[in-house]
VEXDREN-2710 file (C-alpha; in Angstrom, 1 decimal):
% VEXDREN-2710
k/r/px/py/pz
1/UNK/28.3/25.1/42.0
2/UNK/25.2/22.8/41.7
3/UNK/24.0/24.7/38.6
4/UNK/27.4/24.4/37.0
5/UNK/27.4/20.6/37.6
6/UNK/23.9/20.3/36.1
7/UNK/24.9/22.3/33.1
8/UNK/28.0/20.2/32.6
9/UNK/26.0/17.0/32.9
10/UNK/23.5/18.2/30.4
11/UNK/26.3/19.1/28.0
12/UNK/27.9/15.7/28.3
13/UNK/24.5/14.1/27.8
14/UNK/23.9/16.1/24.6
15/UNK/27.4/15.1/23.3
16/UNK/26.7/11.4/24.2
17/UNK/23.3/11.5/22.4
18/UNK/24.9/13.1/19.3
19/UNK/27.8/10.6/19.2
20/UNK/25.4/7.7/19.7
21/UNK/23.2/9.0/16.9
22/UNK/26.2/9.0/14.6
23/UNK/27.0/5.5/15.5
24/UNK/23.5/4.0/15.4
25/UNK/21.3/5.9/13.0
26/UNK/23.1/5.6/9.7
27/UNK/23.2/1.8/9.8
28/UNK/20.5/0.3/7.5
29/UNK/18.8/3.6/6.7
30/UNK/18.7/5.7/3.6
31/UNK/21.2/8.6/3.7
32/UNK/18.4/11.2/3.6
33/UNK/16.5/9.5/6.4
34/UNK/19.6/9.2/8.5
35/UNK/20.5/12.8/8.0
36/UNK/17.0/14.0/9.0
37/UNK/17.3/12.0/12.3
38/UNK/20.8/13.3/13.0
39/UNK/19.7/16.9/12.4
40/UNK/16.8/16.5/14.8
41/UNK/19.0/15.1/17.5
42/UNK/21.7/17.8/17.0
43/UNK/19.1/20.6/17.2
44/UNK/16.9/19.1/19.9
45/UNK/18.9/16.3/21.5
46/UNK/16.6/15.3/24.4
47/UNK/13.3/15.8/22.5
48/UNK/14.8/14.2/19.5
49/UNK/15.9/11.2/21.5
50/UNK/12.4/10.7/22.9
51/UNK/10.9/10.9/19.4
52/UNK/13.6/8.4/18.1
53/UNK/12.9/5.9/20.8
54/UNK/9.2/6.0/20.0
55/UNK/9.4/6.2/16.2
56/UNK/12.9/5.4/15.1
57/UNK/12.8/1.6/14.7
58/UNK/10.6/-0.3/12.2
59/UNK/11.6/-3.8/13.3
60/UNK/8.5/-6.0/13.9
61/UNK/10.5/-8.8/15.4
62/UNK/11.9/-12.1/14.4
63/UNK/8.8/-14.1/15.1
64/UNK/6.6/-12.2/12.6
65/UNK/9.2/-12.5/9.9
66/UNK/9.5/-16.3/10.5
67/UNK/5.7/-16.6/10.4
68/UNK/5.7/-14.7/7.1
69/UNK/8.3/-17.1/5.6
70/UNK/6.3/-20.1/6.9
71/UNK/3.1/-19.2/5.1
72/UNK/5.0/-18.2/1.9
73/UNK/6.6/-21.7/1.8
74/UNK/3.1/-23.3/1.8
75/UNK/2.2/-21.7/-1.5
76/UNK/5.6/-22.3/-3.1
77/UNK/5.4/-26.0/-2.2
78/UNK/1.9/-26.2/-3.6
79/UNK/2.6/-24.3/-6.8
80/UNK/3.4/-26.3/-10.0
81/UNK/7.0/-26.0/-11.1
82/UNK/7.6/-23.9/-14.2
83/UNK/10.7/-24.0/-16.3
84/UNK/11.1/-20.3/-17.0
85/UNK/13.9/-21.0/-19.5
86/UNK/11.8/-23.1/-21.8
87/UNK/10.2/-21.5/-24.9
88/UNK/6.9/-23.2/-24.1
89/UNK/6.9/-22.1/-20.5
90/UNK/4.3/-19.4/-19.7
91/UNK/7.0/-17.3/-18.0
92/UNK/9.2/-17.8/-21.1
93/UNK/6.5/-16.4/-23.3
94/UNK/6.5/-13.1/-21.4
95/UNK/8.5/-10.1/-22.7
96/UNK/12.1/-10.3/-21.5
97/UNK/11.7/-7.2/-19.3
98/UNK/8.7/-8.6/-17.6
99/UNK/10.5/-11.9/-17.0
100/UNK/13.1/-9.9/-15.1
101/UNK/10.4/-8.3/-12.9
102/UNK/8.9/-11.7/-12.1
103/UNK/12.3/-13.1/-11.0
104/UNK/12.9/-10.1/-8.8
105/UNK/9.5/-10.4/-7.2
106/UNK/9.9/-14.1/-6.5
107/UNK/13.2/-13.6/-4.8
108/UNK/12.0/-10.7/-2.7
109/UNK/8.5/-11.9/-1.7
110/UNK/8.5/-15.6/-2.5
111/UNK/5.2/-15.7/-4.5
112/UNK/5.2/-16.9/-8.1
113/UNK/3.6/-15.3/-11.1
114/UNK/0.3/-17.0/-12.1
115/UNK/-1.4/-17.2/-15.5
116/UNK/-4.9/-17.5/-17.0
117/UNK/-6.4/-15.1/-14.5
118/UNK/-9.4/-12.9/-15.0
119/UNK/-9.1/-9.3/-13.8
120/UNK/-11.9/-6.8/-13.8
121/UNK/-11.3/-3.2/-12.7
122/UNK/-13.9/-1.5/-10.5
123/UNK/-13.8/2.3/-10.5
124/UNK/-17.3/2.7/-9.1
125/UNK/-17.0/3.1/-5.3
126/UNK/-20.4/1.8/-4.5
127/UNK/-20.3/-0.8/-7.3
128/UNK/-17.2/-2.3/-5.8
129/UNK/-18.8/-2.8/-2.4
130/UNK/-21.9/-4.3/-4.1
131/UNK/-19.7/-6.7/-6.1
132/UNK/-17.9/-7.9/-2.9
133/UNK/-21.3/-8.3/-1.2
134/UNK/-22.6/-10.5/-4.0
135/UNK/-19.6/-12.8/-3.7
136/UNK/-20.0/-13.1/0.0
137/UNK/-23.6/-14.1/-0.5
138/UNK/-22.4/-17.0/-2.6
139/UNK/-19.7/-18.1/-0.1
140/UNK/-19.8/-21.8/1.0
141/UNK/-16.6/-22.4/3.0
142/UNK/-14.9/-19.2/4.1
143/UNK/-14.6/-15.4/3.7
144/UNK/-11.4/-13.6/4.4
145/UNK/-11.7/-9.8/4.9
146/UNK/-8.7/-7.5/5.4
147/UNK/-8.9/-3.7/5.2
148/UNK/-6.7/-1.0/6.6
149/UNK/-9.8/1.1/7.5
150/UNK/-13.0/-0.8/8.3
151/UNK/-16.4/0.7/9.3
152/UNK/-19.9/-0.7/9.7
153/UNK/-21.9/2.2/8.3
154/UNK/-24.8/2.8/5.9
155/UNK/-22.8/1.9/2.8
156/UNK/-21.0/-1.1/4.1
157/UNK/-23.9/-2.5/6.2
158/UNK/-25.2/-4.7/3.4
159/UNK/-21.8/-6.3/3.1
160/UNK/-21.6/-6.9/6.9
161/UNK/-25.1/-8.3/6.9
162/UNK/-24.0/-10.8/4.3
163/UNK/-21.0/-11.7/6.4
164/UNK/-23.4/-12.4/9.4
165/UNK/-25.7/-14.5/7.2
166/UNK/-22.6/-16.4/6.0
167/UNK/-21.7/-17.4/9.5
168/UNK/-25.3/-18.5/10.2
169/UNK/-25.1/-21.0/7.3
170/UNK/-21.7/-22.4/8.6
171/UNK/-19.3/-20.3/6.6
172/UNK/-16.1/-19.3/8.5
173/UNK/-15.6/-15.5/8.4
174/UNK/-12.3/-14.0/9.4
175/UNK/-11.9/-10.2/9.5
176/UNK/-8.7/-8.1/10.0
177/UNK/-8.6/-4.3/10.3
178/UNK/-5.8/-2.0/11.3
179/UNK/-6.2/-0.8/14.9
180/UNK/-5.2/2.8/14.6
181/UNK/-6.3/3.2/11.0
182/UNK/-9.8/2.2/11.9
183/UNK/-9.9/3.7/15.4
184/UNK/-9.7/7.2/13.9
185/UNK/-13.1/6.8/12.2
186/UNK/-16.1/8.2/14.2
187/UNK/-18.1/4.9/14.0
188/UNK/-15.2/2.7/15.3
189/UNK/-16.8/1.9/18.7
190/UNK/-20.1/1.0/16.9
191/UNK/-18.1/-1.4/14.7
192/UNK/-16.7/-3.2/17.8
193/UNK/-20.2/-3.3/19.4
194/UNK/-21.7/-4.8/16.3
195/UNK/-18.9/-7.3/15.8
196/UNK/-19.3/-8.5/19.4
197/UNK/-22.8/-9.6/18.6
198/UNK/-21.8/-11.8/15.7
199/UNK/-19.9/-15.0/15.1
200/UNK/-17.4/-13.2/12.8
201/UNK/-13.8/-14.0/13.9
202/UNK/-11.9/-10.7/14.0
203/UNK/-8.7/-9.2/15.1
204/UNK/-7.0/-5.8/15.1
205/UNK/-3.8/-5.6/13.0
206/UNK/-0.7/-4.1/14.7
207/UNK/-2.7/-3.1/17.9
208/UNK/-1.3/-0.4/20.1
209/UNK/-2.8/-1.3/23.5
210/UNK/-0.2/-0.8/26.2
211/UNK/-2.5/-1.8/29.0
212/UNK/-3.2/-5.1/27.3
213/UNK/0.5/-5.8/26.7
214/UNK/0.3/-4.8/23.0
215/UNK/2.8/-2.1/22.1
216/UNK/5.1/-1.3/19.2
217/UNK/6.2/1.7/17.2
218/UNK/2.8/3.4/16.9
219/UNK/3.0/4.6/13.3
220/UNK/3.6/1.1/11.8
221/UNK/0.4/0.3/10.0
222/UNK/-1.1/-2.6/8.0
223/UNK/-2.4/-0.8/4.9
224/UNK/-3.5/-3.8/2.9
225/UNK/-6.9/-4.3/1.3
226/UNK/-7.9/-7.8/0.5
227/UNK/-11.1/-9.9/0.3
228/UNK/-11.1/-13.6/-0.6
229/UNK/-14.1/-15.9/-0.9
230/UNK/-13.7/-19.7/-0.9
231/UNK/-10.3/-19.4/-2.7
232/UNK/-12.2/-18.8/-6.0
233/UNK/-12.5/-15.0/-6.2
234/UNK/-10.6/-12.1/-4.6
235/UNK/-10.7/-8.3/-4.5
236/UNK/-7.8/-5.9/-3.8
237/UNK/-6.8/-2.3/-4.6
238/UNK/-6.9/1.1/-2.9
239/UNK/-10.4/1.1/-1.5
240/UNK/-11.1/0.8/2.2
241/UNK/-14.2/-0.7/3.7
242/UNK/-16.1/2.5/4.5
243/UNK/-18.5/4.9/2.9
244/UNK/-16.8/7.4/0.5
245/UNK/-16.8/10.4/2.8
246/UNK/-15.1/8.4/5.6
247/UNK/-18.0/9.1/8.0
248/UNK/-16.8/12.6/8.7
249/UNK/-19.4/15.5/8.7
250/UNK/-16.9/18.0/7.3
251/UNK/-16.3/15.9/4.3
252/UNK/-20.0/15.5/3.7
253/UNK/-20.5/19.2/3.9
254/UNK/-17.8/19.8/1.3
255/UNK/-18.9/16.9/-0.9
256/UNK/-15.5/15.4/-0.5
257/UNK/-15.5/11.8/-1.5
258/UNK/-12.6/9.3/-2.1
259/UNK/-12.1/8.1/-5.7
260/UNK/-10.7/4.5/-5.8
261/UNK/-9.8/1.7/-8.1
262/UNK/-10.2/-1.9/-7.0
263/UNK/-9.9/-5.2/-8.9
264/UNK/-11.9/-8.4/-8.9
265/UNK/-9.7/-11.4/-9.6
266/UNK/-10.5/-15.0/-10.5
267/UNK/-7.9/-17.7/-11.2
268/UNK/-4.7/-18.8/-9.5
269/UNK/-3.7/-15.3/-8.3
270/UNK/-6.5/-15.6/-5.7
271/UNK/-4.4/-18.1/-3.8
272/UNK/-1.5/-15.6/-3.6
273/UNK/-3.8/-12.9/-2.1
274/UNK/-5.0/-15.6/0.4
275/UNK/-1.4/-16.2/1.4
276/UNK/-1.0/-12.6/2.3
277/UNK/-4.1/-12.6/4.4
278/UNK/-3.0/-15.9/6.1
279/UNK/0.3/-14.3/7.0
280/UNK/-1.3/-11.4/8.8
281/UNK/-4.0/-13.7/10.4
282/UNK/-1.3/-15.9/11.8
283/UNK/0.6/-12.9/13.2
284/UNK/-2.4/-11.4/14.9
285/UNK/-4.3/-14.5/16.1
286/UNK/-1.8/-17.4/16.1
287/UNK/-4.0/-19.5/13.9
288/UNK/-2.2/-21.1/11.0
289/UNK/-4.3/-21.4/7.8
290/UNK/-1.7/-23.7/6.1
291/UNK/-4.3/-26.1/4.9
292/UNK/-6.2/-23.4/3.1
293/UNK/-3.3/-21.7/1.4
294/UNK/-1.7/-25.0/0.4
295/UNK/-4.8/-26.1/-1.5
296/UNK/-4.3/-26.5/-5.3
297/UNK/-5.0/-23.2/-7.1
298/UNK/-8.3/-22.7/-8.8
299/UNK/-8.5/-24.0/-12.4
300/UNK/-7.7/-21.4/-15.1
301/UNK/-10.6/-20.0/-17.0
302/UNK/-11.1/-20.7/-20.6
303/UNK/-12.8/-17.5/-21.7
304/UNK/-11.1/-14.8/-23.7
305/UNK/-11.1/-12.4/-20.8
306/UNK/-8.8/-14.7/-18.7
307/UNK/-5.5/-13.8/-20.3
308/UNK/-4.0/-12.0/-17.4
309/UNK/-0.7/-12.9/-15.8
310/UNK/-0.6/-11.7/-12.2
311/UNK/2.1/-11.7/-9.5
312/UNK/1.2/-10.6/-6.0
313/UNK/3.9/-8.7/-4.1
314/UNK/3.5/-8.1/-0.4
315/UNK/5.9/-5.6/1.3
316/UNK/6.3/-4.1/4.7
317/UNK/8.5/-4.0/7.9
318/UNK/8.4/-7.8/7.9
319/UNK/10.7/-7.7/4.9
320/UNK/14.1/-6.1/4.9
321/UNK/14.2/-5.5/1.1
322/UNK/11.5/-2.8/0.5
323/UNK/9.9/-5.1/-2.2
324/UNK/7.6/-2.4/-3.6
325/UNK/10.3/0.2/-4.0
326/UNK/12.6/-2.2/-5.8
327/UNK/9.9/-3.3/-8.2
328/UNK/8.7/0.3/-8.8
329/UNK/12.2/1.5/-9.6
330/UNK/12.9/-1.4/-11.9
331/UNK/9.7/-0.8/-13.9
332/UNK/10.3/2.9/-14.1
333/UNK/13.8/2.5/-15.5
334/UNK/12.4/0.0/-18.0
335/UNK/9.9/2.4/-19.5
336/UNK/10.7/3.3/-23.2
337/UNK/7.6/5.2/-24.4
338/UNK/5.0/6.0/-21.8
339/UNK/4.7/6.0/-18.1
340/UNK/1.4/6.8/-16.3
341/UNK/1.4/7.1/-12.5
342/UNK/-1.5/7.6/-10.1
343/UNK/-0.6/8.1/-6.4
344/UNK/-2.5/10.1/-3.8
345/UNK/0.7/10.5/-1.7
346/UNK/3.7/11.0/-3.9
347/UNK/6.6/11.5/-1.5
348/UNK/9.5/9.6/-3.2
349/UNK/12.9/8.8/-1.8
350/UNK/15.8/9.9/-3.9
351/UNK/16.0/6.7/-5.9
352/UNK/12.3/6.9/-7.0
353/UNK/12.5/10.6/-7.7
354/UNK/15.6/9.9/-10.0
355/UNK/13.8/7.0/-11.7
356/UNK/10.8/9.2/-12.6
357/UNK/12.7/12.3/-13.6
358/UNK/15.3/10.3/-15.5
359/UNK/12.5/8.6/-17.5
360/UNK/11.1/12.0/-18.5
361/UNK/14.6/13.4/-19.4
362/UNK/15.3/10.5/-21.8
363/UNK/12.1/11.1/-23.7
364/UNK/9.5/8.9/-22.0
365/UNK/6.1/10.5/-21.8
366/UNK/5.6/10.6/-18.0
367/UNK/2.3/11.7/-16.4
368/UNK/1.4/11.9/-12.7
369/UNK/-2.2/12.1/-11.4
370/UNK/-2.6/13.6/-8.0
371/UNK/-5.5/15.4/-6.2
372/UNK/-5.9/19.1/-6.4
373/UNK/-7.1/18.8/-2.8
374/UNK/-5.6/16.7/0.0
375/UNK/-6.9/15.0/3.1
376/UNK/-3.5/15.1/5.0
377/UNK/-1.8/18.4/5.6
378/UNK/1.8/17.3/6.2
379/UNK/1.8/14.7/3.4
380/UNK/0.2/17.1/0.9
381/UNK/2.8/19.8/1.5
382/UNK/5.7/17.3/1.4
383/UNK/4.3/16.0/-1.9
384/UNK/4.1/19.5/-3.4
385/UNK/7.8/20.1/-2.6
386/UNK/8.6/17.7/-5.4
387/UNK/6.5/19.3/-8.1
388/UNK/9.2/21.8/-9.2
389/UNK/11.7/19.1/-9.9
390/UNK/9.2/16.9/-11.6
391/UNK/7.9/19.7/-13.9
392/UNK/11.4/20.9/-14.8
393/UNK/12.2/17.3/-15.8
394/UNK/9.2/17.2/-18.1
395/UNK/6.7/15.2/-16.1
396/UNK/3.2/16.3/-16.7
397/UNK/1.2/16.7/-13.5
398/UNK/-2.6/16.4/-13.6
399/UNK/-4.7/17.7/-10.7
400/UNK/-7.9/15.7/-10.1
401/UNK/-10.7/18.1/-9.4
402/UNK/-11.8/19.3/-6.0
403/UNK/-13.5/18.3/-3.8
404/UNK/-12.7/14.7/-4.6
405/UNK/-9.7/12.9/-3.2
406/UNK/-8.1/10.7/-5.9
407/UNK/-7.0/7.8/-3.7
408/UNK/-6.3/5.2/-6.4
409/UNK/-2.8/3.7/-6.5
410/UNK/-1.5/2.3/-9.8
411/UNK/0.9/2.8/-12.7
412/UNK/1.4/1.4/-16.2
413/UNK/4.6/1.1/-18.3
414/UNK/4.4/1.3/-22.1
415/UNK/1.0/-0.5/-22.1
416/UNK/3.0/-3.7/-21.5
417/UNK/2.8/-4.1/-17.7
418/UNK/1.1/-2.4/-14.8
419/UNK/0.9/-2.4/-11.0
420/UNK/-2.2/-1.9/-8.9
421/UNK/-2.7/-2.2/-5.1
422/UNK/-2.6/-0.5/-1.7
423/UNK/0.9/1.0/-2.0
424/UNK/1.5/4.7/-2.4
425/UNK/4.7/6.1/-3.9
426/UNK/5.9/7.5/-0.6
427/UNK/8.5/6.6/2.0
428/UNK/5.9/5.5/4.5
429/UNK/4.6/2.8/2.1
430/UNK/8.1/1.7/1.3
431/UNK/9.4/1.4/4.9
432/UNK/6.6/1.5/7.5
433/UNK/3.3/0.2/6.0
434/UNK/2.4/-3.4/5.2
435/UNK/1.3/-3.2/1.6
436/UNK/0.2/-5.5/-1.2
437/UNK/0.3/-4.8/-4.9
438/UNK/-0.3/-6.8/-8.1
439/UNK/1.9/-6.7/-11.1
440/UNK/-0.1/-7.7/-14.1
441/UNK/0.0/-8.0/-17.9
442/UNK/-2.7/-8.9/-20.4
443/UNK/-4.1/-6.9/-23.3
444/UNK/-7.7/-6.6/-22.0
445/UNK/-6.7/-5.7/-18.5
446/UNK/-4.1/-3.1/-19.6
447/UNK/-6.7/-1.6/-22.0
448/UNK/-9.1/-1.2/-19.1
449/UNK/-6.5/0.5/-17.0
450/UNK/-5.7/2.9/-19.9
451/UNK/-9.4/3.8/-20.1
452/UNK/-9.3/4.7/-16.4
453/UNK/-6.2/6.9/-17.0
454/UNK/-8.0/8.6/-19.9
455/UNK/-10.9/9.5/-17.7
456/UNK/-8.6/11.0/-15.1
457/UNK/-6.9/13.1/-17.8
458/UNK/-10.2/14.3/-19.2
459/UNK/-11.5/15.6/-15.9
460/UNK/-8.2/16.9/-14.5
461/UNK/-6.4/20.2/-14.9
462/UNK/-2.8/20.2/-15.9
463/UNK/-0.3/22.0/-13.5
464/UNK/2.3/24.0/-15.4
465/UNK/5.7/25.1/-14.2
466/UNK/4.9/28.7/-14.7
467/UNK/1.8/28.5/-12.7
468/UNK/3.5/26.5/-9.9
469/UNK/6.3/29.0/-9.5
470/UNK/3.7/31.8/-8.7
471/UNK/2.9/30.3/-5.3
472/UNK/3.9/32.4/-2.3
473/UNK/7.2/32.1/-0.4
474/UNK/5.2/31.1/2.7
475/UNK/3.8/28.1/0.9
476/UNK/7.3/27.2/-0.4
477/UNK/8.6/27.3/3.2
478/UNK/5.8/25.0/4.5
479/UNK/6.3/22.6/1.6
480/UNK/10.0/22.3/2.3
481/UNK/9.6/21.9/6.1
482/UNK/7.0/19.1/5.5
483/UNK/9.5/17.5/3.1
484/UNK/12.0/17.2/5.9
485/UNK/9.5/15.6/8.3
486/UNK/8.6/13.0/5.6
487/UNK/12.1/11.5/5.8
488/UNK/11.9/10.7/9.5
489/UNK/11.3/7.0/9.0
END
């Protein structure tokens, strides 16, 4: 009798879980994501419920969203008004399609497009860190440092030494790093010990420390990479603040290094990146940097290299509009001749997959650069599950050679406009990660990006549909299973 009652109670509980899932899960989620959660809860109701309670909500709270809006308003109020409809307006001189992108970005993220910037691409991993170190050495007021993964190791030590020297001469240094992103690096504890001996102000982003009253969905991450010095120069891109093997002996034995692309920026766009930093600093420390981000933007440069229009687009759980996904889709559908995409983790939702394959099917030359090797098992196999559809549509897939991990994140459209930043083209970057990208246009900058793409193509091997279809049924199964897990957002 007792066993029967227990069985009945469990059955009723399973039914209740499934009914609740049908009522709650579809609201506000992509259909493919909602379906994946419902399937999990139908097949494994009690385990699925526990997983959903832990990972099923990406809401970061009203307070953080309000703080984000507060800091954004500071730069909007400080920015000069621009009559986009006037023929003499800088916005009005942009191609019509790019004007549409700028309006979209402004409505989604609140940051304006800026003109007369200088943008220099940095493809040399060590050279990028040296360039940041030089700017820190010249700092006079403040240095803002924000990286998803941060490590104080043999490669980054000169940069940290300059940060310490900056504090000794009265410069304010603020450092943000993602808690779980950095905690997984072997030298994390050494980073904390060293920071404790300095006057650098630092904070963990999105900390998960239950015993300190800090807990949230544990896979929400701040994936941004930004460095700002005195409001006059900034760096952003795909590169983390760590040596290129990520301090892991296995990577060193294999010669596996990360290949990145960063950008050095001068001009008014520096202020926009400073706003993104200030938003996260306010959220993690409570300190409002309103006075810094509301300062007049740096004066435009007069040299020929400073012809770049840049718009900074932050995205993440603090926004409800998936800013990066909307921009990416708009740009992909606008392509008419050529589309070059570099993404280490290409796990698109349905809308992005359709945008890429539709571009190829209407005659646009579409190429995708990915790594032949991968550093994450589940993501790598989920990504590979899309190769068949991409190749059949006519997308050319280029495999960057082993043992390197092509970690750069950028794409260009018709040599007219491009995007570079921290965002991958995957569902995690669209819904769960705080990201920052730059949309930019300017002849010199776009030509530099094309040269980077030419280099990737020269060293990579093209994947063909015939070759891809020869993989074993076991690998096909693994790819498809990992594809299902990728939709559990």
